[in-house]
N, CA, C and O atoms as a MOPAC input file, in Angstrom:
PM7 MOZYME 1SCF
protein

 N    -28.66000 1   -21.35600 1   119.31400 1
 C    -27.65300 1   -21.25700 1   120.36500 1
 C    -26.49500 1   -22.19300 1   120.05500 1
 O    -26.67500 1   -23.28000 1   119.50500 1
 N    -25.32400 1   -21.74800 1   120.41600 1
 C    -24.11600 1   -22.53000 1   120.16200 1
 C    -24.15900 1   -23.85100 1   120.92700 1
 O    -23.75800 1   -24.88700 1   120.39600 1
 N    -24.63300 1   -23.82200 1   122.15000 1
 C    -24.66500 1   -25.04200 1   122.96900 1
 C    -25.49500 1   -26.14300 1   122.32400 1
 O    -25.11100 1   -27.31300 1   122.34800 1
 N    -26.62900 1   -25.76900 1   121.75200 1
 C    -27.48100 1   -26.75500 1   121.08000 1
 C    -26.75600 1   -27.37600 1   119.89700 1
 O    -26.84500 1   -28.58200 1   119.66500 1
 N    -26.04400 1   -26.55100 1   119.15900 1
 C    -25.29700 1   -27.05000 1   118.00000 1
 C    -24.18300 1   -27.99500 1   118.42900 1
 O    -23.93200 1   -29.00400 1   117.77100 1
 N    -23.51600 1   -27.66700 1   119.53100 1
 C    -22.45300 1   -28.54400 1   120.03600 1
 C    -23.04000 1   -29.89000 1   120.46300 1
 O    -22.46100 1   -30.93900 1   120.18000 1
 N    -24.17000 1   -29.86100 1   121.13500 1
 C    -24.81200 1   -31.11300 1   121.55700 1
 C    -25.19600 1   -31.98000 1   120.35500 1
 O    -25.02500 1   -33.19900 1   120.38300 1
 N    -25.71500 1   -31.34800 1   119.30500 1
 C    -26.07000 1   -32.08400 1   118.08200 1
 C    -24.82100 1   -32.70100 1   117.45900 1
 O    -24.83500 1   -33.85700 1   117.03700 1
 N    -23.74500 1   -31.92400 1   117.40600 1
 C    -22.49800 1   -32.43500 1   116.83600 1
 C    -21.94400 1   -33.59900 1   117.64900 1
 O    -21.41100 1   -34.55400 1   117.08200 1
 N    -22.06400 1   -33.52700 1   118.96500 1
 C    -21.60000 1   -34.63200 1   119.80900 1
 C    -22.35300 1   -35.91500 1   119.46800 1
 O    -21.75900 1   -36.99200 1   119.40400 1
 N    -23.64700 1   -35.79900 1   119.25200 1
 C    -24.44500 1   -36.97600 1   118.88300 1
 C    -23.99900 1   -37.50200 1   117.52400 1
 O    -23.79600 1   -38.70400 1   117.35400 1
 N    -23.84600 1   -36.59800 1   116.55600 1
 C    -23.44400 1   -37.01600 1   115.21000 1
 C    -22.06500 1   -37.66500 1   115.19800 1
 O    -21.81000 1   -38.57900 1   114.41300 1
 N    -21.17500 1   -37.18900 1   116.06900 1
 C    -19.81200 1   -37.72900 1   116.12900 1
 C    -19.67500 1   -38.87900 1   117.13300 1
 O    -18.59100 1   -39.43300 1   117.32200 1
 N    -20.80500 1   -39.22500 1   117.77500 1
 C    -20.80600 1   -40.30300 1   118.77600 1
 C    -19.72100 1   -40.08100 1   119.83500 1
 O    -18.92500 1   -40.97100 1   120.13700 1
 N    -19.71800 1   -38.87200 1   120.38400 1
 C    -18.73000 1   -38.48300 1   121.38500 1
 C    -19.46700 1   -37.97900 1   122.62300 1
 O    -20.50700 1   -37.33000 1   122.51000 1
 N    -18.93600 1   -38.27300 1   123.78300 1
 C    -19.53400 1   -37.79100 1   125.02300 1
 C    -18.97500 1   -36.41400 1   125.36600 1
 O    -17.94300 1   -35.99300 1   124.84300 1
 N    -19.68200 1   -35.72700 1   126.26000 1
 C    -19.18100 1   -34.43000 1   126.73000 1
 C    -17.85100 1   -34.60100 1   127.44800 1
 O    -16.97100 1   -33.74600 1   127.34000 1
 N    -17.70000 1   -35.69200 1   128.17400 1
 C    -16.44000 1   -35.94700 1   128.87900 1
 C    -15.28800 1   -36.12300 1   127.90600 1
 O    -14.18500 1   -35.62900 1   128.14400 1
 N    -15.54300 1   -36.83200 1   126.80200 1
 C    -14.50200 1   -37.01900 1   125.79300 1
 C    -14.13000 1   -35.68300 1   125.14500 1
 O    -12.95300 1   -35.39600 1   124.92700 1
 N    -15.14200 1   -34.87700 1   124.84100 1
 C    -14.86900 1   -33.56600 1   124.25800 1
 C    -14.08500 1   -32.70300 1   125.24000 1
 O    -13.11100 1   -32.05600 1   124.85500 1
 N    -14.49400 1   -32.69000 1   126.48400 1
 C    -13.79400 1   -31.90000 1   127.50000 1
 C    -12.32400 1   -32.30000 1   127.56400 1
 O    -11.44400 1   -31.44100 1   127.62100 1
 N    -12.06200 1   -33.59300 1   127.55600 1
 C    -10.68800 1   -34.08500 1   127.60400 1
 C     -9.88900 1   -33.59700 1   126.39300 1
 O     -8.73900 1   -33.18000 1   126.52900 1
 N    -10.50000 1   -33.65100 1   125.22100 1
 C     -9.80800 1   -33.28000 1   123.99000 1
 C     -9.54900 1   -31.77800 1   123.88000 1
 O     -8.59400 1   -31.36700 1   123.22100 1
 N    -10.38100 1   -30.95600 1   124.51300 1
 C    -10.13500 1   -29.51100 1   124.48700 1
 C     -9.45100 1   -29.04400 1   125.77500 1
 O     -9.34800 1   -27.84800 1   126.04700 1
 N     -8.99300 1   -30.01500 1   126.55100 1
 C     -8.19900 1   -29.77000 1   127.76000 1
 C     -8.92100 1   -28.90300 1   128.79300 1
 O     -8.38900 1   -27.90700 1   129.28500 1
 N    -10.14100 1   -29.31500 1   129.09900 1
 C    -10.89000 1   -28.69400 1   130.18000 1
 C    -11.56000 1   -29.81400 1   130.97100 1
 O    -11.47200 1   -30.98400 1   130.59700 1
 N    -12.21500 1   -29.45800 1   132.04300 1
 C    -12.89400 1   -30.47000 1   132.83400 1
 C    -14.31500 1   -30.65700 1   132.31300 1
 O    -14.88900 1   -29.73700 1   131.73100 1
 N    -14.88200 1   -31.84100 1   132.51700 1
 C    -16.28800 1   -32.03500 1   132.13900 1
 C    -17.21200 1   -31.02700 1   132.82000 1
 O    -18.17600 1   -30.56100 1   132.21400 1
 N    -16.92300 1   -30.69300 1   134.07000 1
 C    -17.75300 1   -29.73100 1   134.80900 1
 C    -17.69000 1   -28.35200 1   134.15600 1
 O    -18.71700 1   -27.69000 1   134.00700 1
 N    -16.49500 1   -27.91800 1   133.76700 1
 C    -16.34800 1   -26.61300 1   133.12400 1
 C    -17.09500 1   -26.58800 1   131.78400 1
 O    -17.78000 1   -25.61400 1   131.47400 1
 N    -16.96300 1   -27.65100 1   130.99900 1
 C    -17.66700 1   -27.72200 1   129.72400 1
 C    -19.17500 1   -27.71700 1   129.94900 1
 O    -19.90800 1   -27.03500 1   129.23200 1
 N    -19.63300 1   -28.46000 1   130.92300 1
 C    -21.06100 1   -28.50000 1   131.24500 1
 C    -21.57000 1   -27.11200 1   131.63000 1
 O    -22.65000 1   -26.70300 1   131.20300 1
 N    -20.79400 1   -26.39300 1   132.43200 1
 C    -21.18200 1   -25.03100 1   132.82800 1
 C    -21.26100 1   -24.10500 1   131.61600 1
 O    -22.19400 1   -23.31100 1   131.49400 1
 N    -20.28300 1   -24.21100 1   130.72800 1
 C    -20.27800 1   -23.36900 1   129.53600 1
 C    -21.47000 1   -23.69700 1   128.63600 1
 O    -22.08200 1   -22.79800 1   128.05900 1
 N    -21.79500 1   -24.98000 1   128.51700 1
 C    -22.95600 1   -25.37200 1   127.72800 1
 C    -24.24700 1   -24.83700 1   128.35800 1
 O    -25.15100 1   -24.40200 1   127.64500 1
 N    -24.33100 1   -24.87100 1   129.67300 1
 C    -25.52800 1   -24.37300 1   130.36900 1
 C    -25.70400 1   -22.87200 1   130.17800 1
 O    -26.82000 1   -22.38000 1   130.01100 1
 N    -24.58700 1   -22.15200 1   130.20500 1
 C    -24.63700 1   -20.69000 1   130.06400 1
 C    -24.56200 1   -20.24200 1   128.61000 1
 O    -24.78400 1   -19.07100 1   128.30200 1
 N    -24.24400 1   -21.18800 1   127.70900 1
 C    -24.03400 1   -20.86300 1   126.29300 1
 C    -22.99200 1   -19.74800 1   126.18300 1
 O    -23.21200 1   -18.71900 1   125.54400 1
 N    -21.85400 1   -19.99100 1   126.83000 1
 C    -20.82700 1   -18.96500 1   126.97600 1
 C    -19.47800 1   -19.50700 1   126.52200 1
 O    -18.74400 1   -20.10500 1   127.30900 1
 N    -19.15500 1   -19.29400 1   125.24700 1
 C    -17.89900 1   -19.77600 1   124.68600 1
 C    -17.17100 1   -18.63600 1   124.00200 1
 O    -17.79000 1   -17.79000 1   123.35600 1
 N    -15.85200 1   -18.61700 1   124.14500 1
 C    -15.05700 1   -17.66900 1   123.38100 1
 C    -14.89800 1   -18.20900 1   121.96600 1
 O    -15.13900 1   -19.38900 1   121.71200 1
 N    -14.49800 1   -17.34900 1   121.06000 1
 C    -14.26900 1   -17.79800 1   119.68800 1
 C    -13.15500 1   -18.84500 1   119.66300 1
 O    -13.21900 1   -19.80400 1   118.89400 1
 N    -12.14300 1   -18.66100 1   120.49500 1
 C    -11.03700 1   -19.62600 1   120.57100 1
 C    -11.54300 1   -21.00100 1   121.02200 1
 O    -11.13300 1   -22.02500 1   120.47400 1
 N    -12.42500 1   -21.02300 1   122.00800 1
 C    -12.99100 1   -22.28700 1   122.48500 1
 C    -13.85400 1   -22.94200 1   121.41000 1
 O    -13.81000 1   -24.15800 1   121.22600 1
 N    -14.63800 1   -22.13100 1   120.70300 1
 C    -15.47400 1   -22.68400 1   119.63400 1
 C    -14.61700 1   -23.26900 1   118.52100 1
 O    -14.96900 1   -24.29200 1   117.93400 1
 N    -13.48000 1   -22.61600 1   118.22600 1
 C    -12.58900 1   -23.13600 1   117.19000 1
 C    -11.97500 1   -24.46100 1   117.63300 1
 O    -11.84300 1   -25.38300 1   116.82800 1
 N    -11.60100 1   -24.56000 1   118.89900 1
 C    -11.04200 1   -25.81200 1   119.42200 1
 C    -12.07200 1   -26.93500 1   119.34000 1
 O    -11.74200 1   -28.06200 1   118.96900 1
 N    -13.30200 1   -26.62700 1   119.68400 1
 C    -14.37900 1   -27.62200 1   119.60600 1
 C    -14.60500 1   -28.04000 1   118.15400 1
 O    -14.75500 1   -29.22500 1   117.85500 1
 N    -14.62600 1   -27.06500 1   117.26400 1
 C    -14.80100 1   -27.36800 1   115.83900 1
 C    -13.67700 1   -28.27000 1   115.33700 1
 O    -13.92800 1   -29.20600 1   114.57800 1
 N    -12.46300 1   -28.00300 1   115.74800 1
 C    -11.32900 1   -28.82800 1   115.32100 1
 C    -11.49200 1   -30.26800 1   115.79100 1
 O    -11.28100 1   -31.20500 1   115.02100 1
 N    -11.86200 1   -30.44200 1   117.04500 1
 C    -12.04200 1   -31.78700 1   117.60900 1
 C    -13.17800 1   -32.52100 1   116.90800 1
 O    -13.08800 1   -33.72500 1   116.66700 1
 N    -14.24500 1   -31.79900 1   116.58200 1
 C    -15.42100 1   -32.41900 1   115.97900 1
 C    -15.35900 1   -32.43000 1   114.45300 1
 O    -16.34300 1   -32.74800 1   113.78500 1
 N    -14.19900 1   -32.08300 1   113.91100 1
 C    -13.96500 1   -32.08200 1   112.45600 1
 C    -15.01200 1   -31.26000 1   111.71500 1
 O    -15.66300 1   -31.73100 1   110.78100 1
 N    -15.15200 1   -30.00700 1   112.16700 1
 C    -16.11500 1   -29.09100 1   111.57300 1
 C    -15.42300 1   -27.77600 1   111.22900 1
 O    -14.36600 1   -27.44600 1   111.76900 1
 N    -16.03800 1   -27.04700 1   110.33000 1
 C    -15.58400 1   -25.70500 1   109.99700 1
 C    -16.41300 1   -24.72400 1   110.81500 1
 O    -17.64000 1   -24.82000 1   110.84400 1
 N    -15.75400 1   -23.78800 1   111.47600 1
 C    -16.44400 1   -22.77000 1   112.26200 1
 C    -16.54900 1   -21.50600 1   111.42400 1
 O    -15.54500 1   -20.98300 1   110.94100 1
 N    -17.77600 1   -21.01900 1   111.25500 1
 C    -18.01700 1   -19.76400 1   110.54900 1
 C    -18.62100 1   -18.77200 1   111.52500 1
 O    -19.68700 1   -19.01900 1   112.08800 1
 N    -17.93900 1   -17.64600 1   111.72900 1
 C    -18.44600 1   -16.59200 1   112.60400 1
 C    -18.61600 1   -15.35100 1   111.74000 1
 O    -17.68900 1   -14.94500 1   111.03900 1
 N    -19.79300 1   -14.75300 1   111.78900 1
 C    -20.04000 1   -13.57300 1   110.96700 1
 C    -21.03000 1   -12.64600 1   111.65800 1
 O    -21.88000 1   -13.08100 1   112.43500 1
 N    -20.90100 1   -11.37600 1   111.36200 1
 C    -21.90200 1   -10.39500 1   111.73900 1
 C    -22.76100 1   -10.16300 1   110.50700 1
 O    -22.24200 1   -10.00800 1   109.40200 1
 N    -24.07300 1   -10.14000 1   110.69500 1
 C    -24.98500 1    -9.91900 1   109.57800 1
 C    -25.79300 1    -8.65700 1   109.84100 1
 O    -26.46100 1    -8.53900 1   110.86800 1
 N    -25.72700 1    -7.71300 1   108.90300 1
 C    -26.50900 1    -6.50200 1   109.02300 1
 C    -27.98500 1    -6.83600 1   108.91900 1
 O    -28.41700 1    -7.44900 1   107.94400 1
 N    -28.75500 1    -6.44100 1   109.90700 1
 C    -30.17400 1    -6.79100 1   109.94700 1
 C    -30.96200 1    -6.17000 1   108.79600 1
 O    -31.89500 1    -6.78400 1   108.27800 1
 N    -30.59000 1    -4.96000 1   108.39900 1
 C    -31.35600 1    -4.25700 1   107.37000 1
 C    -31.20300 1    -4.91900 1   105.99900 1
 O    -32.15800 1    -4.98600 1   105.22500 1
 N    -30.00400 1    -5.40400 1   105.70900 1
 C    -29.71600 1    -5.87400 1   104.35700 1
 C    -29.41800 1    -7.36300 1   104.27500 1
 O    -29.47300 1    -7.94600 1   103.19200 1
 N    -29.10400 1    -7.98700 1   105.40600 1
 C    -28.70000 1    -9.38800 1   105.39000 1
 C    -27.25100 1    -9.57300 1   104.99800 1
 O    -26.77800 1   -10.70500 1   104.89400 1
 N    -26.53400 1    -8.47500 1   104.77900 1
 C    -25.12100 1    -8.55800 1   104.37600 1
 C    -24.28000 1    -9.06600 1   105.54200 1
 O    -24.39300 1    -8.57800 1   106.66700 1
 N    -23.43800 1   -10.05200 1   105.25300 1
 C    -22.54100 1   -10.57000 1   106.27500 1
 C    -21.21500 1    -9.83500 1   106.22300 1
 O    -20.65900 1    -9.58900 1   105.15300 1
 N    -20.73100 1    -9.49800 1   107.38400 1
 C    -19.45300 1    -8.78000 1   107.51100 1
 C    -18.43600 1    -9.73100 1   108.12100 1
 O    -17.28300 1    -9.35300 1   108.32600 1

């Protein structure tokens, strides 16, 4: 889940959810809700990746072959 990965990155970057929320220009409550629902747009994930100095890779993988599209 994306939320779990974000939480791990916050620990690795020694950043709080409140600090991340501030940097992506949202409220801590809104970020907390999104983490609870695991509901992020690609744009939001890219903003989070930028703040956390990470590369975001989004891909579709065909189940039959493992080919990424």
